N, C-alpha and C positions, 0 to 999 in steps of 0.2 A: 504494500500500500504506500502511495506517495503522498506527501503533504505539500500543497502549494499555497503561498502566502501572496495574496493580491493586495497591492498597495491600498490602504483605506478599506478593505474588505476583510472579513473574518477568514481564518484558516479553514480550509475544507479538505477532509481526507478523502481521497477518491480511491476506488469507486465508492459511491454512496447512493443512498436513496434520496430522491428528490421530489418534490410535489409541485404541481401547478394547479391553481384554482381557475377553472375556465368557465367563461359566462357566455350565454347565448340566449335564443328566444324559446328553444324547445329542447327537450331532452334527446329526441331523435336526431335533430340536426347537429347539436353539439358532439354526441356520440360519433356520428358520421365523421365529423370535422376531426375529432381525436384520432379515429381510426385511419383516416387519410393522412393525417400529419404525422403520425407516429407509426406508420406501416411497418417499418423494420424493427421496431422496438417492442419488447414485452413490457406491458404496464398492466395496472389494475386500477379500476374506478372504485373509489372508496365510499363516496357519499354524494348525494345531490340534494339541493335545496332550491325550492321554488319560491320566488319573491312573494311577498304578502298580497301584491295586486295581480300576480300571475304574469307579469310581463317578461320575466326572464327567469333562467335556471342557472344554477352554478353546480359544476361537477369538479371533484378533486381527483386528480390523476397523479398516481405514484409510479415512478420507475427508477431503475439504476442508471446512474450517469457516470461517465468515466473521467471527465474533465470539464473545466469551465466552458471551453468552446462548444462542447456538446449541450451544456445547459442553455447557452445563448442560442444555438442553432435551433433546438427544439422549441424554445420560446418564440422565436422569429416564425418558424413554420406554423405553430399554433396560432399566433397572433395575426398572421397574414391570411388565414383561412376565411372565406366569405361568410361562413356560419358562426364564426366566433366574434363576439363583440370586445371582450376584455380577457386578458391573461394576467394573473398575479402569480 
């Protein structure tokens, strides 16, 4: 296991489990976007929450990442998908 220290960022030991909270307008469209964006990765969906007014849904995705570049590239793939509104 290697440890990388990014200036101004906490140390992260890789590989590690990483989570993204993904927001969209419906569970089906968000799940499709996750499947398409993370096609080559193994991941799990751990929970989903519907907003109080029913306008959006959030789904937490967990997966193993190997380095900071992978974190960034997966974030970019998710956030650029047409079915996803926000990624945290």
